[in-house]
C-alpha positions in Angstrom: 17.3 -91.2 -155.5 18.5 -87.6 -155.3 15.8 -85.0 -155.1 15.6 -82.8 -158.2 16.9 -79.3 -157.9 14.4 -76.6 -158.9 15.0 -73.2 -160.5 13.0 -70.6 -162.4 12.7 -70.7 -166.2 14.9 -68.4 -168.2 14.4 -67.6 -171.9 17.5 -69.5 -172.8 15.8 -72.7 -171.5 13.1 -72.7 -174.2 14.7 -75.1 -176.6 15.6 -77.6 -173.9 12.0 -77.5 -172.5 10.5 -77.9 -176.0 12.6 -81.1 -176.3 11.3 -82.3 -172.9 7.7 -81.5 -174.1 8.2 -83.4 -177.3 9.8 -86.5 -175.9 7.4 -86.7 -173.0 4.4 -86.6 -175.2 5.9 -89.0 -177.8 7.0 -91.7 -175.3 4.7 -91.4 -172.3 1.3 -90.9 -173.9 1.2 -93.7 -176.4 -1.3 -95.8 -174.5 -3.8 -92.9 -174.4 -3.4 -91.0 -177.7 -2.8 -92.2 -181.2 0.2 -91.2 -183.3 -1.6 -88.4 -185.2 -2.9 -87.0 -181.9 0.6 -87.0 -180.4 2.1 -85.4 -183.5 -0.5 -82.7 -183.4 0.1 -82.1 -179.7 3.9 -82.1 -180.2 3.5 -79.5 -182.9 2.7 -76.9 -180.2 6.4 -76.6 -179.7 7.2 -76.2 -183.4 7.1 -72.4 -183.2 10.0 -71.6 -180.8 8.8 -68.0 -180.2 5.2 -69.0 -179.4 6.4 -71.8 -177.1 8.8 -69.5 -175.3 5.9 -67.0 -174.9 3.7 -69.7 -173.3 6.5 -70.7 -170.9 6.9 -67.1 -169.9 3.3 -66.2 -169.4 3.3 -67.5 -165.9 5.9 -68.9 -163.5 7.6 -71.8 -165.0 10.0 -73.9 -162.9 12.5 -76.4 -164.1 13.5 -79.6 -162.3 17.1 -80.8 -162.8 18.9 -84.0 -161.9 22.7 -83.9 -162.0 22.5 -80.5 -163.6 20.3 -81.6 -166.5 16.7 -80.4 -167.0 14.4 -83.4 -166.7 11.0 -81.7 -166.2 9.1 -78.4 -165.9 5.8 -77.0 -164.8 4.0 -73.7 -165.1 1.7 -71.8 -162.8 -0.5 -69.2 -164.6 -2.4 -66.6 -162.6 -1.8 -68.4 -159.3 -4.7 -70.7 -160.0 -3.8 -72.8 -163.0 -1.2 -75.5 -163.5 -0.8 -75.0 -167.2 2.1 -77.4 -168.1 3.7 -80.4 -166.4 6.1 -82.5 -168.5 8.9 -84.9 -167.3 11.3 -86.8 -169.5 10.6 -90.5 -169.8 13.9 -91.4 -168.0 12.8 -89.3 -165.0 9.1 -90.4 -165.0 8.1 -92.2 -161.8 11.1 -90.8 -159.8 9.3 -88.0 -158.0 10.2 -85.2 -160.4 6.5 -84.4 -161.3 5.5 -84.5 -157.6 8.4 -82.2 -156.7 7.3 -79.7 -159.4 3.6 -79.8 -158.4 4.4 -79.6 -154.7 6.4 -76.4 -155.3 3.6 -74.8 -157.4 0.9 -75.8 -155.0 2.8 -74.2 -152.1 3.5 -71.1 -154.1 -0.2 -70.8 -155.2 -1.3 -71.2 -151.6 1.2 -68.6 -150.4 -0.1 -66.2 -153.0 -3.6 -66.6 -151.6 -5.1 -69.1 -154.0 -7.7 -71.4 -152.4 -7.6 -74.0 -155.3 -5.6 -75.0 -158.2 -6.9 -76.3 -161.5 -5.4 -78.1 -164.4 -6.5 -79.7 -167.7 -4.9 -83.1 -167.3 -4.2 -85.4 -170.2 -5.6 -88.9 -170.0 -2.1 -90.0 -169.2 -1.6 -87.5 -166.3 -5.1 -87.9 -164.8 -4.1 -90.8 -162.4 -1.1 -88.7 -161.2 -3.4 -85.8 -160.4 -6.1 -88.0 -158.8 -3.5 -89.5 -156.4 -2.6 -85.9 -155.4 -6.2 -85.1 -154.5 -7.4 -83.4 -157.7 -11.0 -84.0 -158.5 -12.4 -84.3 -162.1 -14.8 -81.5 -163.0 -15.4 -82.0 -166.7 -14.2 -83.9 -169.8 -13.0 -81.7 -172.6 -12.0 -82.2 -176.2 -9.4 -79.8 -177.7 -8.7 -79.4 -181.4 -5.0 -79.1 -182.2 -3.8 -79.0 -185.8 -6.9 -81.0 -187.0 -6.8 -83.6 -184.3 -9.1 -83.9 -181.3 -7.5 -84.7 -178.0 -9.4 -85.4 -174.8 -8.4 -84.1 -171.4 -10.1 -83.6 -168.0 -10.4 -80.3 -166.1 -9.5 -81.1 -162.5 -9.3 -79.0 -159.3 -7.7 -79.3 -155.9 -8.5 -77.3 -152.8 -5.2 -76.1 -151.4 -4.2 -76.2 -147.8 -4.3 -72.8 -146.0 -1.1 -70.8 -146.1 1.1 -72.2 -143.4 2.3 -68.7 -142.6 -1.2 -67.7 -141.5 -1.9 -68.7 -137.9 -5.5 -69.4 -136.8 -6.9 -68.5 -133.4 
């Protein structure tokens, strides 16, 4: 398998990322969330301007295979992994790991000691395998539907550019 190419988000990418967001939730979270919950979650992307603003509030990177976007992730404030979504066709092919690896390295290089995320029940095993530790269970109300997630943190490796004595 070819490693995904990474690049920064541009405002022109918002519609494509909204589609990745929608299809990822609709197809990959069916075992953990009901139809009404998924529809409410997907509705976050219904306002294109608000979705684009969320993508732009931190550093969002896009993963592409063969020139097509297949996933994205956002780092907010150097300490929060806010979004991580991968198309169903690219799931399980290392796209999510490539995105998170890049954001973890960037956060560490920017001086962050830890990274946190609010992982969906679907994403929780992925983050656990990467060394994230559950801190608390949460419920979030979105368009009249309650969705559960888990706040997780990971201690980051010290910046490789800093040499100890």
